[in-house]
VEXLUMVEX-87597 format. One line per 2 residues: number of its first residue (from 1); their letters; for each residue z, x, y of N, C-alpha, C. Coordinates in steps of 0.2 Angstrom, whole numbers, padded with zeros to 4 digits. Last residue first. Layout:
NUM	A	Z,X,Y,Z,X,Y,Z,X,Y | ... $
This chain:
322	RY	-0141,-0034,0053,-0147,-0038,0055,-0150,-0035,0061 | -0130,-0027,0052,-0134,-0027,0046,-0141,-0030,0048 $
320	FN	-0121,-0029,0062,-0125,-0023,0063,-0131,-0023,0057 | -0114,-0042,0069,-0117,-0040,0062,-0123,-0035,0064 $
318	RR	-0097,-0045,0075,-0104,-0043,0076,-0107,-0042,0069 | -0081,-0046,0081,-0086,-0049,0077,-0093,-0048,0079 $
316	WA	-0067,-0038,0081,-0074,-0037,0084,-0079,-0040,0080 | -0050,-0037,0085,-0055,-0039,0081,-0062,-0039,0085 $
314	LP	-0039,-0034,0093,-0044,-0029,0093,-0050,-0031,0088 | -0029,-0044,0092,-0034,-0044,0098,-0040,-0039,0098 $
312	KV	-0024,-0039,0080,-0027,-0045,0080,-0032,-0046,0086 | -0016,-0028,0080,-0023,-0027,0079,-0027,-0033,0079 $
310	RE	-0003,-0032,0083,-0006,-0028,0088,-0014,-0027,0086 | 0001,-0039,0071,0000,-0043,0077,-0004,-0039,0082 $
308	LE	0002,-0028,0063,-0003,-0033,0061,-0004,-0037,0067 | 0013,-0022,0069,0007,-0018,0069,0001,-0023,0067 $
306	EP	0023,-0031,0066,0021,-0030,0073,0015,-0026,0073 | 0023,-0030,0051,0021,-0036,0055,0019,-0035,0062 $
304	RL	0016,-0014,0046,0022,-0018,0048,0019,-0024,0051 | 0006,-0011,0031,0007,-0011,0039,0013,-0016,0040 $
302	LR	0014,-0005,0016,0009,-0008,0020,0010,-0008,0028 | 0017,0004,0002,0019,0003,0009,0014,0001,0014 $
300	GD	0012,0005,-0010,0017,0000,-0009,0019,-0001,-0002 | 0003,0015,-0012,0010,0017,-0013,0015,0011,-0011 $
298	SV	-0012,0018,-0012,-0009,0013,-0016,-0001,0015,-0017 | -0018,0029,-0006,-0015,0024,-0002,-0011,0019,-0005 $
296	AA	-0023,0037,-0016,-0016,0039,-0014,-0013,0033,-0009 | -0036,0033,-0018,-0031,0031,-0023,-0024,0032,-0020 $
294	NA	-0042,0039,-0007,-0041,0032,-0007,-0036,0030,-0012 | -0042,0053,-0011,-0039,0051,-0004,-0038,0043,-0004 $
292	EV	-0048,0053,-0023,-0041,0055,-0023,-0038,0053,-0016 | -0061,0048,-0020,-0057,0045,-0025,-0049,0047,-0024 $
290	HA	-0066,0058,-0012,-0065,0051,-0009,-0060,0048,-0014 | -0065,0069,-0020,-0061,0069,-0014,-0060,0062,-0012 $
288	VT	-0075,0066,-0029,-0068,0066,-0032,-0064,0066,-0026 | -0087,0055,-0022,-0085,0061,-0024,-0078,0061,-0026 $
286	RM	-0090,0042,-0018,-0096,0046,-0021,-0093,0053,-0024 | -0086,0026,-0014,-0084,0032,-0016,-0089,0036,-0020 $
284	GP	-0082,0012,-0004,-0087,0016,-0007,-0085,0023,-0008 | -0067,0002,-0007,-0071,0007,-0003,-0076,0011,-0007 $
282	IV	-0062,-0012,-0011,-0067,-0007,-0015,-0071,-0003,-0010 | -0047,-0019,-0015,-0051,-0017,-0010,-0056,-0011,-0013 $
280	TS	-0040,-0034,-0022,-0042,-0027,-0023,-0047,-0025,-0017 | -0034,-0046,-0018,-0033,-0044,-0025,-0035,-0036,-0025 $
278	VA	-0027,-0054,-0004,-0032,-0049,-0006,-0030,-0046,-0013 | -0018,-0062,0001,-0023,-0065,-0003,-0028,-0060,-0006 $
276	PH	-0009,-0055,0009,-0007,-0057,0002,-0013,-0060,-0002 | -0014,-0041,0018,-0015,-0048,0017,-0013,-0050,0010 $
274	SL	-0013,-0027,0016,-0007,-0031,0019,-0008,-0038,0019 | -0025,-0022,0012,-0020,-0023,0007,-0014,-0027,0010 $
272	CF	-0031,-0020,0025,-0034,-0024,0020,-0029,-0027,0015 | -0022,-0010,0030,-0023,-0016,0034,-0026,-0021,0029 $
270	KL	-0024,0001,0021,-0017,-0003,0021,-0018,-0010,0025 | -0037,0005,0025,-0035,0002,0018,-0029,-0002,0018 $
268	AA	-0034,0009,0038,-0039,0004,0037,-0038,0001,0030 | -0024,0019,0036,-0022,0013,0040,-0027,0008,0038 $
266	QA	-0033,0029,0030,-0027,0026,0026,-0025,0019,0029 | -0041,0032,0040,-0044,0029,0034,-0038,0025,0030 $
264	LN	-0033,0038,0050,-0036,0031,0051,-0038,0028,0045 | -0019,0046,0043,-0026,0046,0046,-0028,0039,0046 $
262	TI	-0006,0046,0038,-0008,0052,0041,-0015,0052,0045 | 0007,0037,0035,0000,0035,0037,-0003,0041,0041 $
260	ED	0020,0040,0035,0016,0041,0029,0009,0040,0030 | 0021,0041,0052,0025,0042,0046,0020,0044,0040 $
258	RI	0006,0035,0059,0013,0036,0059,0016,0037,0053 | -0007,0027,0065,-0006,0033,0062,0001,0035,0064 $
256	LF	-0009,0016,0073,-0007,0015,0067,-0006,0021,0063 | -0015,0020,0085,-0007,0019,0085,-0005,0018,0078 $
254	RF	-0028,0020,0084,-0025,0026,0083,-0017,0025,0082 | -0036,0009,0088,-0032,0009,0082,-0028,0015,0080 $
252	AE	-0044,0013,0098,-0039,0008,0100,-0034,0007,0094 | -0054,0020,0093,-0049,0024,0096,-0043,0019,0097 $
250	VR	-0064,0011,0090,-0060,0014,0085,-0054,0017,0087 | -0071,0009,0102,-0067,0004,0099,-0062,0007,0094 $
248	AC	-0078,0021,0103,-0074,0020,0108,-0069,0014,0106 | -0086,0020,0091,-0081,0026,0092,-0076,0024,0097 $
246	VE	-0094,0009,0095,-0090,0009,0089,-0084,0014,0090 | -0101,0014,0105,-0097,0009,0107,-0092,0008,0101 $
244	RL	-0109,0025,0099,-0104,0026,0105,-0099,0021,0106 | -0116,0017,0089,-0111,0022,0087,-0106,0024,0093 $
242	RD	-0125,0009,0098,-0120,0006,0093,-0114,0011,0092 | -0135,0013,0105,-0129,0015,0108,-0123,0012,0103 $
240	GR	-0146,0017,0091,-0145,0016,0098,-0138,0018,0101 | -0138,0013,0075,-0143,0015,0080,-0142,0014,0087 $
238	FY	-0130,0011,0064,-0127,0014,0070,-0132,0016,0075 | -0140,0007,0054,-0134,0003,0056,-0131,0005,0062 $
236	HS	-0149,0018,0053,-0151,0012,0057,-0145,0007,0059 | -0141,0027,0047,-0145,0029,0053,-0148,0024,0057 $
234	RF	-0136,0020,0037,-0132,0020,0043,-0135,0023,0049 | -0144,0023,0026,-0145,0017,0030,-0141,0016,0036 $
232	DE	-0151,0038,0023,-0145,0035,0024,-0145,0029,0028 | -0162,0045,0025,-0162,0040,0020,-0156,0037,0019 $
230	PH	-0159,0054,0035,-0164,0049,0037,-0164,0043,0031 | -0142,0056,0037,-0148,0058,0034,-0153,0052,0035 $
228	FT	-0135,0055,0054,-0135,0053,0046,-0142,0055,0044 | -0123,0062,0066,-0130,0060,0063,-0130,0059,0056 $
226	TE	-0112,0060,0079,-0113,0060,0072,-0120,0058,0070 | -0109,0059,0093,-0114,0064,0091,-0116,0064,0083 $
224	PT	-0098,0051,0094,-0105,0048,0096,-0111,0053,0094 | -0090,0053,0078,-0091,0054,0085,-0097,0051,0087 $
222	FT	-0080,0049,0064,-0086,0049,0067,-0085,0051,0075 | -0068,0047,0058,-0071,0054,0058,-0077,0054,0061 $
220	GT	-0062,0035,0056,-0060,0039,0062,-0063,0046,0062 | -0065,0026,0047,-0061,0032,0044,-0059,0036,0050 $
218	LS	-0072,0017,0053,-0065,0016,0053,-0061,0021,0049 | -0085,0020,0050,-0083,0021,0057,-0075,0021,0057 $
216	GE	-0089,0017,0037,-0087,0024,0038,-0084,0025,0045 | -0093,0004,0035,-0098,0009,0033,-0096,0016,0036 $
214	DF	-0080,-0001,0038,-0085,-0003,0042,-0091,0003,0041 | -0070,0001,0028,-0071,0006,0033,-0077,0005,0038 $
212	PV	-0071,-0009,0019,-0065,-0009,0023,-0065,-0003,0028 | -0082,-0016,0012,-0083,-0013,0018,-0077,-0012,0022 $
210	RV	-0073,-0029,0003,-0078,-0024,0003,-0079,-0022,0011 | -0061,-0036,-0007,-0063,-0034,0000,-0068,-0028,0000 $
208	IV	-0060,-0050,-0017,-0062,-0043,-0017,-0064,-0041,-0010 | -0049,-0062,-0022,-0052,-0059,-0016,-0053,-0052,-0017 $
206	GV	-0048,-0076,-0033,-0047,-0069,-0031,-0051,-0067,-0026 | -0041,-0092,-0031,-0048,-0088,-0031,-0046,-0081,-0029 $
204	GH	-0032,-0102,-0030,-0031,-0097,-0035,-0038,-0093,-0036 | -0032,-0111,-0020,-0036,-0113,-0026,-0036,-0108,-0031 $
202	AQ	-0025,-0106,-0010,-0023,-0113,-0012,-0027,-0114,-0018 | -0031,-0094,-0008,-0024,-0094,-0010,-0022,-0101,-0013 $
200	CL	-0043,-0098,-0002,-0043,-0094,-0009,-0036,-0094,-0012 | -0038,-0103,0010,-0041,-0108,0005,-0041,-0104,-0002 $
198	PF	-0033,-0092,0016,-0029,-0097,0014,-0032,-0102,0009 | -0046,-0085,0017,-0041,-0082,0013,-0036,-0088,0011 $
196	LR	-0054,-0093,0026,-0056,-0092,0019,-0050,-0089,0015 | -0048,-0094,0039,-0049,-0100,0034,-0050,-0098,0027 $
194	EA	-0044,-0081,0043,-0043,-0087,0047,-0043,-0094,0042 | -0047,-0070,0037,-0040,-0072,0036,-0039,-0079,0039 $
192	PA	-0061,-0068,0040,-0059,-0071,0033,-0052,-0073,0033 | -0061,-0061,0053,-0062,-0068,0052,-0060,-0071,0045 $
190	QE	-0060,-0048,0055,-0054,-0051,0053,-0055,-0058,0052 | -0068,-0034,0057,-0070,-0041,0054,-0064,-0044,0051 $
188	FL	-0060,-0023,0061,-0065,-0026,0066,-0066,-0033,0063 | -0053,-0020,0050,-0049,-0020,0056,-0054,-0023,0061 $
186	NY	-0060,-0031,0037,-0058,-0024,0040,-0055,-0025,0047 | -0070,-0037,0025,-0064,-0038,0029,-0061,-0032,0031 $
184	IV	-0083,-0046,0017,-0081,-0040,0022,-0075,-0042,0025 | -0080,-0051,0000,-0081,-0052,0007,-0079,-0046,0011 $
182	QI	-0081,-0060,-0015,-0081,-0053,-0012,-0083,-0054,-0005 | -0071,-0071,-0025,-0076,-0070,-0019,-0075,-0063,-0017 $
180	SD	-0069,-0079,-0041,-0067,-0074,-0036,-0073,-0074,-0030 | -0072,-0090,-0048,-0066,-0086,-0050,-0064,-0081,-0044 $
178	VL	-0078,-0106,-0045,-0078,-0099,-0044,-0072,-0096,-0045 | -0076,-0120,-0044,-0082,-0117,-0049,-0082,-0110,-0049 $
176	GS	-0068,-0126,-0036,-0065,-0124,-0042,-0070,-0121,-0047 | -0072,-0130,-0023,-0075,-0134,-0028,-0071,-0132,-0035 $
174	AV	-0067,-0121,-0013,-0064,-0128,-0014,-0066,-0132,-0020 | -0077,-0111,-0014,-0070,-0110,-0016,-0066,-0116,-0017 $
172	LK	-0088,-0119,-0009,-0088,-0116,-0016,-0081,-0115,-0018 | -0085,-0121,0004,-0086,-0127,-0001,-0085,-0125,-0008 $
170	LV	-0084,-0108,0009,-0078,-0112,0009,-0079,-0118,0004 | -0094,-0099,0012,-0092,-0100,0005,-0086,-0105,0004 $
168	SE	-0097,-0097,0025,-0103,-0099,0021,-0101,-0100,0013 | -0087,-0091,0032,-0087,-0098,0032,-0093,-0101,0027 $
166	PE	-0090,-0077,0032,-0085,-0080,0028,-0085,-0088,0027 | -0101,-0068,0036,-0102,-0076,0036,-0096,-0079,0031 $
164	HD	-0103,-0054,0035,-0100,-0057,0041,-0101,-0065,0041 | -0115,-0056,0023,-0112,-0051,0027,-0110,-0055,0034 $
162	NV	-0111,-0068,0010,-0116,-0065,0015,-0112,-0061,0020 | -0101,-0064,-0003,-0102,-0068,0003,-0107,-0064,0007 $
160	SV	-0103,-0064,-0020,-0103,-0059,-0014,-0105,-0063,-0008 | -0094,-0074,-0032,-0100,-0073,-0027,-0098,-0067,-0022 $
158	GF	-0091,-0074,-0050,-0089,-0074,-0043,-0095,-0074,-0038 | -0083,-0078,-0066,-0089,-0078,-0061,-0087,-0078,-0054 $
156	FR	-0079,-0070,-0082,-0077,-0073,-0076,-0083,-0073,-0071 | -0084,-0065,-0093,-0078,-0068,-0094,-0077,-0072,-0088 $
154	IK	-0100,-0065,-0102,-0096,-0064,-0096,-0089,-0067,-0096 | -0104,-0068,-0115,-0107,-0062,-0111,-0104,-0060,-0104 $
152	GQ	-0100,-0078,-0123,-0096,-0072,-0122,-0099,-0066,-0119 | -0107,-0090,-0122,-0110,-0085,-0127,-0105,-0078,-0127 $
150	QK	-0100,-0096,-0112,-0100,-0099,-0119,-0102,-0094,-0124 | -0104,-0089,-0101,-0097,-0089,-0103,-0096,-0091,-0110 $
148	LR	-0118,-0091,-0101,-0115,-0085,-0102,-0108,-0084,-0104 | -0118,-0105,-0099,-0120,-0103,-0105,-0118,-0095,-0106 $
146	AV	-0112,-0106,-0086,-0108,-0109,-0091,-0111,-0106,-0098 | -0122,-0100,-0078,-0115,-0097,-0079,-0112,-0099,-0085 $
144	GE	-0133,-0109,-0080,-0133,-0102,-0082,-0127,-0099,-0083 | -0127,-0121,-0075,-0129,-0121,-0082,-0130,-0113,-0084 $
142	QW	-0125,-0117,-0061,-0119,-0119,-0065,-0121,-0119,-0073 | -0138,-0116,-0057,-0134,-0110,-0058,-0128,-0111,-0062 $
140	EP	-0142,-0130,-0059,-0146,-0125,-0062,-0142,-0118,-0062 | -0135,-0140,-0052,-0134,-0139,-0059,-0137,-0133,-0062 $
138	AD	-0128,-0138,-0036,-0134,-0138,-0040,-0133,-0136,-0047 | -0117,-0139,-0027,-0118,-0145,-0032,-0124,-0144,-0037 $
136	VW	-0119,-0127,-0019,-0113,-0129,-0023,-0114,-0134,-0029 | -0129,-0123,-0011,-0130,-0123,-0018,-0124,-0126,-0022 $
134	DD	-0125,-0123,0002,-0130,-0128,0000,-0131,-0129,-0008 | -0118,-0112,0004,-0114,-0118,0001,-0119,-0123,0000 $
132	TW	-0126,-0097,-0002,-0125,-0102,0003,-0122,-0108,0000 | -0125,-0080,-0006,-0123,-0086,-0007,-0124,-0091,-0001 $
130	VH	-0129,-0065,-0016,-0129,-0069,-0010,-0127,-0076,-0011 | -0126,-0060,-0029,-0126,-0056,-0024,-0127,-0059,-0017 $
128	FQ	-0115,-0068,-0040,-0121,-0068,-0036,-0121,-0064,-0030 | -0106,-0058,-0053,-0107,-0061,-0046,-0114,-0063,-0044 $
126	QL	-0096,-0057,-0067,-0103,-0057,-0064,-0103,-0061,-0058 | -0084,-0048,-0074,-0085,-0052,-0069,-0092,-0051,-0067 $
124	DL	-0085,-0041,-0087,-0078,-0044,-0085,-0080,-0049,-0079 | -0097,-0043,-0099,-0095,-0041,-0092,-0089,-0045,-0090 $
122	CD	-0100,-0038,-0116,-0097,-0043,-0111,-0095,-0040,-0105 | -0105,-0028,-0123,-0107,-0034,-0125,-0105,-0040,-0120 $
120	TE	-0111,-0013,-0115,-0106,-0017,-0117,-0109,-0024,-0119 | -0118,-0003,-0107,-0117,-0002,-0114,-0111,-0006,-0116 $
118	LN	-0123,-0006,-0094,-0116,-0004,-0095,-0114,-0003,-0102 | -0136,-0009,-0097,-0135,-0003,-0093,-0128,-0001,-0094 $
116	RL	-0134,-0021,-0105,-0137,-0015,-0108,-0136,-0009,-0104 | -0129,-0029,-0095,-0125,-0027,-0101,-0128,-0021,-0104 $
114	TR	-0140,-0030,-0086,-0134,-0027,-0084,-0129,-0025,-0090 | -0148,-0038,-0094,-0150,-0032,-0092,-0144,-0027,-0090 $
112	ET	-0140,-0050,-0095,-0142,-0046,-0101,-0144,-0039,-0100 | -0141,-0054,-0082,-0135,-0052,-0085,-0136,-0048,-0091 $
110	CR	-0155,-0057,-0080,-0152,-0051,-0076,-0145,-0049,-0079 | -0156,-0068,-0089,-0160,-0062,-0090,-0157,-0056,-0086 $
108	II	-0147,-0077,-0083,-0146,-0074,-0090,-0149,-0068,-0091 | -0153,-0079,-0071,-0146,-0077,-0071,-0144,-0074,-0078 $
106	WD	-0165,-0084,-0075,-0165,-0078,-0071,-0158,-0075,-0071 | -0162,-0096,-0081,-0165,-0091,-0085,-0165,-0084,-0081 $
104	AP	-0157,-0103,-0069,-0153,-0102,-0075,-0156,-0096,-0079 | -0161,-0097,-0053,-0162,-0102,-0059,-0159,-0099,-0065 $
102	FA	-0158,-0092,-0039,-0154,-0091,-0045,-0155,-0097,-0050 | -0169,-0094,-0030,-0164,-0088,-0029,-0160,-0087,-0036 $
100	EQ	-0177,-0104,-0032,-0180,-0098,-0029,-0175,-0092,-0029 | -0169,-0114,-0036,-0174,-0112,-0040,-0177,-0105,-0038 $
98	IP	-0162,-0118,-0024,-0158,-0114,-0029,-0163,-0111,-0034 | -0171,-0117,-0009,-0170,-0120,-0016,-0167,-0115,-0021 $
96	TG	-0163,-0114,0006,-0167,-0111,0001,-0166,-0115,-0006 | -0154,-0120,0015,-0160,-0123,0014,-0165,-0120,0009 $
94	PM	-0148,-0105,0022,-0147,-0112,0021,-0154,-0115,0020 | -0152,-0089,0014,-0153,-0094,0020,-0152,-0101,0018 $
92	AP	-0144,-0075,0010,-0146,-0082,0008,-0147,-0086,0014 | -0149,-0060,0019,-0144,-0065,0016,-0147,-0071,0013 $
90	WQ	-0160,-0056,0007,-0153,-0055,0009,-0153,-0056,0017 | -0170,-0061,-0006,-0169,-0062,0001,-0161,-0061,0002 $
88	RN	-0176,-0061,-0019,-0175,-0054,-0015,-0173,-0055,-0008 | -0178,-0071,-0027,-0183,-0071,-0021,-0181,-0065,-0017 $
86	KP	-0167,-0070,-0035,-0174,-0069,-0038,-0179,-0068,-0032 | -0154,-0060,-0030,-0157,-0066,-0029,-0165,-0065,-0032 $
84	PV	-0145,-0050,-0043,-0149,-0051,-0037,-0152,-0058,-0036 | -0129,-0052,-0049,-0136,-0054,-0050,-0140,-0054,-0043 $
82	KS	-0117,-0038,-0051,-0120,-0044,-0047,-0127,-0045,-0049 | -0102,-0034,-0059,-0108,-0032,-0056,-0111,-0039,-0053 $
80	AV	-0086,-0027,-0062,-0090,-0032,-0059,-0097,-0030,-0057 | -0076,-0021,-0075,-0082,-0020,-0071,-0084,-0027,-0069 $
78	IG	-0062,-0011,-0079,-0064,-0018,-0078,-0070,-0018,-0073 | -0065,0003,-0089,-0062,0000,-0084,-0064,-0008,-0084 $
76	RR	-0063,0012,-0105,-0067,0008,-0100,-0062,0005,-0095 | -0063,0028,-0112,-0060,0022,-0111,-0064,0018,-0105 $
74	GA	-0068,0041,-0113,-0066,0038,-0119,-0062,0032,-0118 | -0075,0048,-0102,-0067,0047,-0102,-0064,0044,-0108 $
72	QR	-0088,0046,-0107,-0085,0053,-0106,-0077,0053,-0106 | -0090,0033,-0106,-0091,0036,-0112,-0087,0043,-0112 $
70	FA	-0087,0031,-0093,-0083,0027,-0097,-0083,0031,-0104 | -0099,0037,-0087,-0092,0040,-0086,-0087,0037,-0091 $
68	QA	-0109,0030,-0092,-0109,0037,-0094,-0102,0039,-0093 | -0107,0017,-0086,-0106,0018,-0093,-0106,0025,-0095 $
66	IL	-0109,0022,-0072,-0102,0019,-0074,-0101,0020,-0082 | -0122,0025,-0073,-0117,0030,-0072,-0110,0028,-0074 $
64	RE	-0128,0012,-0075,-0128,0017,-0080,-0123,0023,-0079 | -0125,0006,-0062,-0122,0003,-0069,-0122,0009,-0074 $
62	SH	-0133,0014,-0054,-0125,0014,-0053,-0122,0011,-0060 | -0145,0010,-0059,-0143,0017,-0059,-0135,0018,-0059 $
60	GD	-0151,-0002,-0057,-0147,-0001,-0063,-0144,0006,-0063 | -0158,0000,-0045,-0161,-0003,-0051,-0157,-0001,-0057 $
58	GY	-0149,0005,-0035,-0153,0010,-0039,-0156,0007,-0045 | -0141,-0008,-0035,-0139,-0001,-0033,-0143,0004,-0037 $
56	VY	-0145,-0020,-0041,-0149,-0017,-0036,-0147,-0010,-0033 | -0135,-0023,-0050,-0141,-0020,-0052,-0145,-0017,-0047 $
54	AT	-0119,-0017,-0045,-0124,-0022,-0044,-0130,-0019,-0047 | -0101,-0015,-0045,-0107,-0012,-0045,-0112,-0018,-0044 $
52	DF	-0084,-0010,-0045,-0089,-0015,-0043,-0096,-0012,-0042 | -0070,-0008,-0055,-0077,-0005,-0053,-0082,-0010,-0051 $
50	FT	-0053,-0005,-0058,-0059,-0010,-0056,-0064,-0007,-0053 | -0044,0004,-0060,-0046,0000,-0066,-0052,-0005,-0064 $
48	IG	-0036,0019,-0056,-0041,0014,-0054,-0044,0010,-0060 | -0028,0029,-0061,-0026,0022,-0062,-0030,0017,-0059 $
46	LE	-0033,0042,-0061,-0028,0040,-0056,-0026,0033,-0056 | -0042,0042,-0071,-0036,0046,-0072,-0031,0044,-0067 $
44	LA	-0052,0034,-0065,-0049,0031,-0071,-0042,0035,-0072 | -0056,0043,-0055,-0054,0036,-0054,-0050,0033,-0059 $
42	RV	-0062,0053,-0063,-0056,0054,-0059,-0052,0048,-0057 | -0073,0046,-0067,-0068,0049,-0072,-0062,0050,-0069 $
40	LA	-0080,0045,-0055,-0078,0039,-0059,-0073,0041,-0064 | -0082,0058,-0051,-0078,0054,-0047,-0075,0048,-0051 $
38	RV	-0090,0063,-0061,-0083,0066,-0060,-0079,0061,-0056 | -0101,0055,-0058,-0098,0054,-0064,-0091,0057,-0064 $
36	SE	-0104,0061,-0045,-0103,0054,-0046,-0099,0052,-0052 | -0108,0074,-0049,-0101,0073,-0045,-0099,0065,-0045 $
34	AD	-0119,0071,-0056,-0114,0074,-0059,-0107,0073,-0056 | -0128,0065,-0046,-0125,0061,-0052,-0119,0064,-0055 $
32	DT	-0127,0066,-0029,-0126,0071,-0035,-0123,0067,-0041 | -0138,0060,-0017,-0132,0060,-0021,-0132,0064,-0027 $
30	PG	-0146,0057,-0001,-0145,0061,-0008,-0138,0060,-0011 | -0144,0040,0005,-0146,0047,0005,-0145,0051,-0001 $
28	WW	-0141,0027,0003,-0136,0032,0006,-0138,0039,0006 | -0151,0019,-0003,-0149,0018,0004,-0144,0023,0007 $
26	SK	-0148,0024,-0019,-0152,0019,-0014,-0148,0018,-0008 | -0140,0030,-0029,-0146,0033,-0026,-0151,0028,-0023 $
24	GI	-0128,0024,-0032,-0134,0021,-0035,-0140,0024,-0033 | -0116,0027,-0026,-0118,0032,-0032,-0125,0030,-0035 $
22	GW	-0114,0017,-0017,-0116,0024,-0015,-0118,0028,-0020 | -0109,0006,-0024,-0115,0006,-0021,-0118,0013,-0020 $
20	AG	-0096,0005,-0030,-0101,0010,-0033,-0108,0009,-0030 | -0080,0006,-0026,-0086,0003,-0024,-0092,0008,-0026 $
18	FG	-0066,0004,-0036,-0071,0009,-0035,-0078,0005,-0032 | -0050,-0002,-0028,-0056,-0002,-0033,-0061,0003,-0031 $
16	IE	-0034,-0003,-0027,-0039,0001,-0024,-0044,0001,-0030 | -0026,-0011,-0035,-0027,-0014,-0028,-0032,-0009,-0024 $
14	SV	-0033,-0015,-0051,-0030,-0010,-0047,-0031,-0012,-0040 | -0030,-0031,-0058,-0034,-0026,-0056,-0031,-0021,-0051 $
12	EL	-0028,-0041,-0072,-0024,-0038,-0067,-0028,-0032,-0065 | -0036,-0056,-0077,-0037,-0049,-0075,-0031,-0047,-0070 $
10	AT	-0037,-0069,-0080,-0032,-0066,-0084,-0032,-0058,-0082 | -0038,-0078,-0064,-0041,-0075,-0070,-0035,-0072,-0074 $
8	KG	-0033,-0083,-0052,-0031,-0086,-0058,-0034,-0083,-0065 | -0034,-0068,-0043,-0034,-0075,-0043,-0031,-0078,-0049 $
6	LP	-0031,-0055,-0051,-0038,-0057,-0048,-0038,-0065,-0048 | -0015,-0048,-0047,-0019,-0052,-0051,-0026,-0054,-0047 $
4	RY	-0014,-0030,-0045,-0013,-0037,-0042,-0017,-0041,-0047 | -0005,-0014,-0045,-0010,-0019,-0048,-0008,-0026,-0045 $
2	RM	-0005,0003,-0039,-0002,-0003,-0040,-0007,-0008,-0042 | -0003,0020,-0044,-0008,0014,-0043,-0004,0008,-0044 $
C-alpha cells in the first residue's frame, strides 16, 4: 500500500481508503455485519489506514462497526466522519440559512455522538455532509469547528461536496478554512480536474475521491439485464433506460485493460489516483473480496499520459441522484 499526504494536514493516508457507507445497513440492501467487520480488519492488515464514514450511514451503525473492527484488530486507523445537515436536506440549496443546516451547537452535538460511536476521544477528520459556498463567511459553523479543535475533539475539518457540483466549494477552498474536500470523481465525472483540483493544490487542501466506480457501473460487471435488491438504492439510480446507456458508455473504456490492469475496476481506481491532487480514493467495500481487490491496485503504476488523454472526450456529466 502506498501513502499520500492529506493536503497540508499532518496526516499520511493510504491512497486506497475504505468507503463505509455500504456497511451501514442503509440504502444498499441486506448486509452481513460479521463480514463487514472481517472486511474492515482485512483492510487494516493490507495497509489501508483511511476509513470514511458518516452518522447517517445507518444512524451510527457504520461508525460502530468501525470501532468494533479496531477493537478486534488491536489498532486504529485514521477515521473521517460527517455531520448531517440539521434540516436533513441533500444537497444543500443556495440561500439556505446556516442556522438551518449547521448551527454550532448541532455540529458539536453530532460530533460528540460520533466520538461515542467510534469509541474515541478525538476524530481525525470531521466533515459537513453537504455544502454551499453561501456559507463561507458565516460565523456560526466556524465557531463550532473552532471549539471542537480547541477542545481536542477533532484534528481537522473538511466538507463533502454536493453530488456532481464541484464548483460549489471553490470559495471555501480558496478561503483557507478547510483542510480537505470530498468529491465525486471518476471516468465519467471528470469536471473536478478542471478548476477544483488545481485550486486544492494551490491551497494545500486534501482531496478525497468518492464514487470512483459510479455506484458499480465502472467495474465493468453490469449488463443491461442486471437487477438490484429492492432496498438497494441503485434500483432507482439505474432506473428506466439508464443502465442500458451506462453499459454502452462503459464499453468505451475497455482499452484501459492491458498488462497489469486486468479489469475495468482497476482501471477506474488508477484513473482517480493518476491525478496528483488526489490524496485518497474511497471505493465502497462490504466484503473481504472487495478489500483485497481494491487494495491490490495500490502498486505505483498509474495510467499513461496518452490513456488519460483518450478518456477526456469520454466524460459524461449527469446527475442520477436527482
